[in-house]
C-alpha positions as YAML, in Angstrom:
chain: A
units: angstrom
residues:
- id: 1
  name: MET
  ca: [-25.90, 73.82, 46.21]
- id: 2
  name: ARG
  ca: [-22.22, 73.16, 46.31]
- id: 3
  name: LYS
  ca: [-23.55, 69.02, 47.38]
- id: 4
  name: LEU
  ca: [-25.30, 69.43, 43.70]
- id: 5
  name: THR
  ca: [-22.20, 69.49, 42.24]
- id: 6
  name: ASP
  ca: [-20.55, 67.47, 44.82]
- id: 7
  name: ILE
  ca: [-23.38, 64.72, 43.93]
- id: 8
  name: LEU
  ca: [-22.77, 65.01, 39.71]
- id: 9
  name: ARG
  ca: [-19.20, 64.84, 40.28]
- id: 10
  name: LEU
  ca: [-19.05, 61.62, 42.63]
- id: 11
  name: LYS
  ca: [-21.81, 59.89, 40.28]
- id: 12
  name: HIS
  ca: [-21.01, 60.77, 37.21]
- id: 13
  name: GLN
  ca: [-17.04, 61.05, 37.60]
- id: 14
  name: ALA
  ca: [-16.39, 59.10, 40.44]
- id: 15
  name: GLY
  ca: [-19.07, 56.83, 39.34]
- id: 16
  name: LEU
  ca: [-20.01, 55.77, 43.21]
- id: 17
  name: SER
  ca: [-23.56, 54.30, 44.06]
- id: 18
  name: HIS
  ca: [-26.19, 56.54, 45.59]
- id: 19
  name: ALA
  ca: [-24.63, 55.22, 49.52]
- id: 20
  name: LYS
  ca: [-21.25, 55.88, 48.70]
- id: 21
  name: ILE
  ca: [-21.82, 59.40, 47.94]
- id: 22
  name: ALA
  ca: [-24.32, 60.27, 50.77]
- id: 23
  name: ALA
  ca: [-22.12, 58.52, 53.03]
- id: 24
  name: ALA
  ca: [-19.11, 60.86, 51.57]
- id: 25
  name: LEU
  ca: [-21.42, 63.83, 51.60]
- id: 26
  name: GLY
  ca: [-23.23, 63.29, 55.23]
- id: 27
  name: LEU
  ca: [-26.38, 62.55, 52.83]
- id: 28
  name: SER
  ca: [-29.26, 60.51, 52.88]
- id: 29
  name: LYS
  ca: [-29.13, 57.89, 49.83]
- id: 30
  name: GLY
  ca: [-32.86, 59.64, 49.25]
- id: 31
  name: VAL
  ca: [-31.46, 63.27, 48.84]
- id: 32
  name: VAL
  ca: [-28.41, 61.79, 46.78]
- id: 33
  name: ALA
  ca: [-31.28, 59.58, 45.05]
- id: 34
  name: LYS
  ca: [-34.18, 63.00, 44.20]
- id: 35
  name: TYR
  ca: [-30.58, 65.54, 43.34]
- id: 36
  name: VAL
  ca: [-29.73, 62.67, 40.35]
- id: 37
  name: SER
  ca: [-33.05, 62.37, 39.26]
- id: 38
  name: LEU
  ca: [-33.72, 66.15, 39.00]
- id: 39
  name: ALA
  ca: [-30.34, 66.65, 37.53]
- id: 40
  name: ASN
  ca: [-31.15, 63.84, 34.37]
- id: 41
  name: ALA
  ca: [-34.61, 65.61, 33.74]
- id: 42
  name: ARG
  ca: [-32.84, 68.92, 33.21]
- id: 43
  name: GLY
  ca: [-30.43, 67.27, 31.25]
- id: 44
  name: ILE
  ca: [-27.68, 68.13, 33.46]
- id: 45
  name: ALA
  ca: [-24.61, 65.38, 34.09]
- id: 46
  name: TRP
  ca: [-20.83, 65.42, 34.57]
- id: 47
  name: PRO
  ca: [-18.56, 68.08, 33.57]
- id: 48
  name: LEU
  ca: [-21.14, 70.67, 34.32]
- id: 49
  name: PRO
  ca: [-21.36, 72.39, 30.92]
- id: 50
  name: ALA
  ca: [-19.80, 75.47, 30.17]
- id: 51
  name: GLY
  ca: [-20.90, 78.30, 32.08]
- id: 52
  name: MET
  ca: [-22.37, 76.31, 34.06]
- id: 53
  name: ASP
  ca: [-21.28, 76.94, 37.67]
- id: 54
  name: GLU
  ca: [-23.59, 77.32, 41.57]
- id: 55
  name: ALA
  ca: [-25.62, 80.99, 40.18]
- id: 56
  name: ALA
  ca: [-26.22, 78.58, 36.71]
- id: 57
  name: LEU
  ca: [-27.58, 75.97, 39.34]
- id: 58
  name: GLU
  ca: [-29.32, 77.97, 41.16]
- id: 59
  name: ARG
  ca: [-31.31, 79.46, 37.92]
- id: 60
  name: LEU
  ca: [-32.79, 75.81, 37.21]
- id: 61
  name: LEU
  ca: [-34.13, 75.89, 40.52]
- id: 62
  name: PRO
  ca: [-37.13, 77.78, 39.25]
- id: 63
  name: GLY
  ca: [-37.53, 74.94, 36.75]
- id: 64
  name: LEU
  ca: [-37.62, 71.97, 38.74]
- id: 65
  name: ALA
  ca: [-40.83, 72.41, 39.90]
- id: 66
  name: ASP
  ca: [-42.67, 72.43, 36.74]
- id: 67
  name: ILE
  ca: [-41.52, 68.96, 36.19]
- id: 68
  name: ASP
  ca: [-43.86, 66.56, 35.70]
- id: 69
  name: GLY
  ca: [-44.38, 64.42, 38.71]
- id: 70
  name: ILE
  ca: [-42.73, 67.10, 41.37]
- id: 71
  name: GLU
  ca: [-44.49, 68.55, 43.61]
- id: 72
  name: ARG
  ca: [-42.68, 70.54, 45.37]
- id: 73
  name: VAL
  ca: [-38.71, 71.46, 45.48]
- id: 74
  name: ARG
  ca: [-36.94, 71.72, 49.48]
- id: 75
  name: VAL
  ca: [-33.41, 73.15, 49.09]
- id: 76
  name: SER
  ca: [-31.53, 71.15, 51.67]
- id: 77
  name: TYR
  ca: [-28.32, 71.19, 53.93]
- id: 78
  name: LEU
  ca: [-27.00, 74.15, 52.50]
- id: 79
  name: GLN
  ca: [-23.66, 75.39, 54.40]
- id: 80
  name: PRO
  ca: [-23.41, 79.43, 56.03]
- id: 81
  name: ALA
  ca: [-21.59, 80.25, 53.00]
- id: 82
  name: GLU
  ca: [-23.92, 78.83, 50.64]
- id: 83
  name: MET
  ca: [-26.74, 81.50, 50.82]
- id: 84
  name: ARG
  ca: [-27.11, 84.47, 49.45]
- id: 85
  name: GLU
  ca: [-29.59, 86.64, 48.49]
- id: 86
  name: SER
  ca: [-30.78, 85.64, 45.26]
- id: 87
  name: LEU
  ca: [-30.94, 82.03, 45.96]
- id: 88
  name: ILE
  ca: [-33.35, 83.41, 48.88]
- id: 89
  name: ASP
  ca: [-35.49, 85.42, 46.70]
- id: 90
  name: VAL
  ca: [-35.80, 82.72, 44.07]
- id: 91
  name: MET
  ca: [-36.60, 80.32, 46.84]
- id: 92
  name: THR
  ca: [-39.79, 83.42, 48.09]
- id: 93
  name: SER
  ca: [-40.45, 83.70, 44.93]
- id: 94
  name: THR
  ca: [-41.04, 80.48, 43.25]
- id: 95
  name: PRO
  ca: [-43.96, 78.93, 43.40]
- id: 96
  name: GLY
  ca: [-43.22, 74.64, 44.22]
- id: 97
  name: VAL
  ca: [-40.20, 75.85, 46.05]
- id: 98
  name: VAL
  ca: [-40.77, 75.19, 49.53]
- id: 99
  name: PRO
  ca: [-39.27, 78.71, 51.33]
- id: 100
  name: TYR
  ca: [-37.63, 76.80, 54.20]
- id: 101
  name: PHE
  ca: [-33.75, 75.80, 54.42]
- id: 102
  name: ASP
  ca: [-31.38, 73.72, 56.59]
- id: 103
  name: LEU
  ca: [-28.40, 75.68, 57.67]
- id: 104
  name: SER
  ca: [-25.41, 72.91, 59.13]
- id: 105
  name: PHE
  ca: [-24.23, 75.28, 61.49]
- id: 106
  name: GLN
  ca: [-23.35, 72.60, 64.16]
- id: 107
  name: HIS
  ca: [-20.85, 70.86, 61.69]
- id: 108
  name: ALA
  ca: [-18.82, 74.31, 62.03]
- id: 109
  name: SER
  ca: [-17.93, 73.33, 65.59]
- id: 110
  name: ALA
  ca: [-15.78, 70.46, 66.42]
- id: 111
  name: ALA
  ca: [-17.49, 70.57, 70.22]
- id: 112
  name: VAL
  ca: [-20.46, 70.53, 68.86]
- id: 113
  name: LEU
  ca: [-20.70, 67.80, 67.37]
- id: 114
  name: ARG
  ca: [-19.19, 65.70, 70.17]
- id: 115
  name: ARG
  ca: [-21.94, 66.86, 72.26]
- id: 116
  name: MET
  ca: [-24.57, 65.71, 69.84]
- id: 117
  name: ARG
  ca: [-23.40, 62.30, 70.06]
...
């Protein structure tokens, strides 16, 4: 979920395009566009409202699947340190939230990244 706060900060505070945010964070433009759209639909911008932290953003996850036009929500590109039991609980117990996620283990090792090229 840390990427969501980075996306919102870069979009609203720095005024970057989706393409520039995607390049800066190693995401696709589609992921950036989806997160910005979902945040806008929930009325979340930057700076985050008082008391809005990663845990509060996590609590919004169940409501995303209830927005008209959104059939499913998938959490993507998590860092291992971002995985919390509470996030897994929300993901597995909320209809519309796909109980699947990507962990970026390879980014922890420069050697692995070199071999991937």
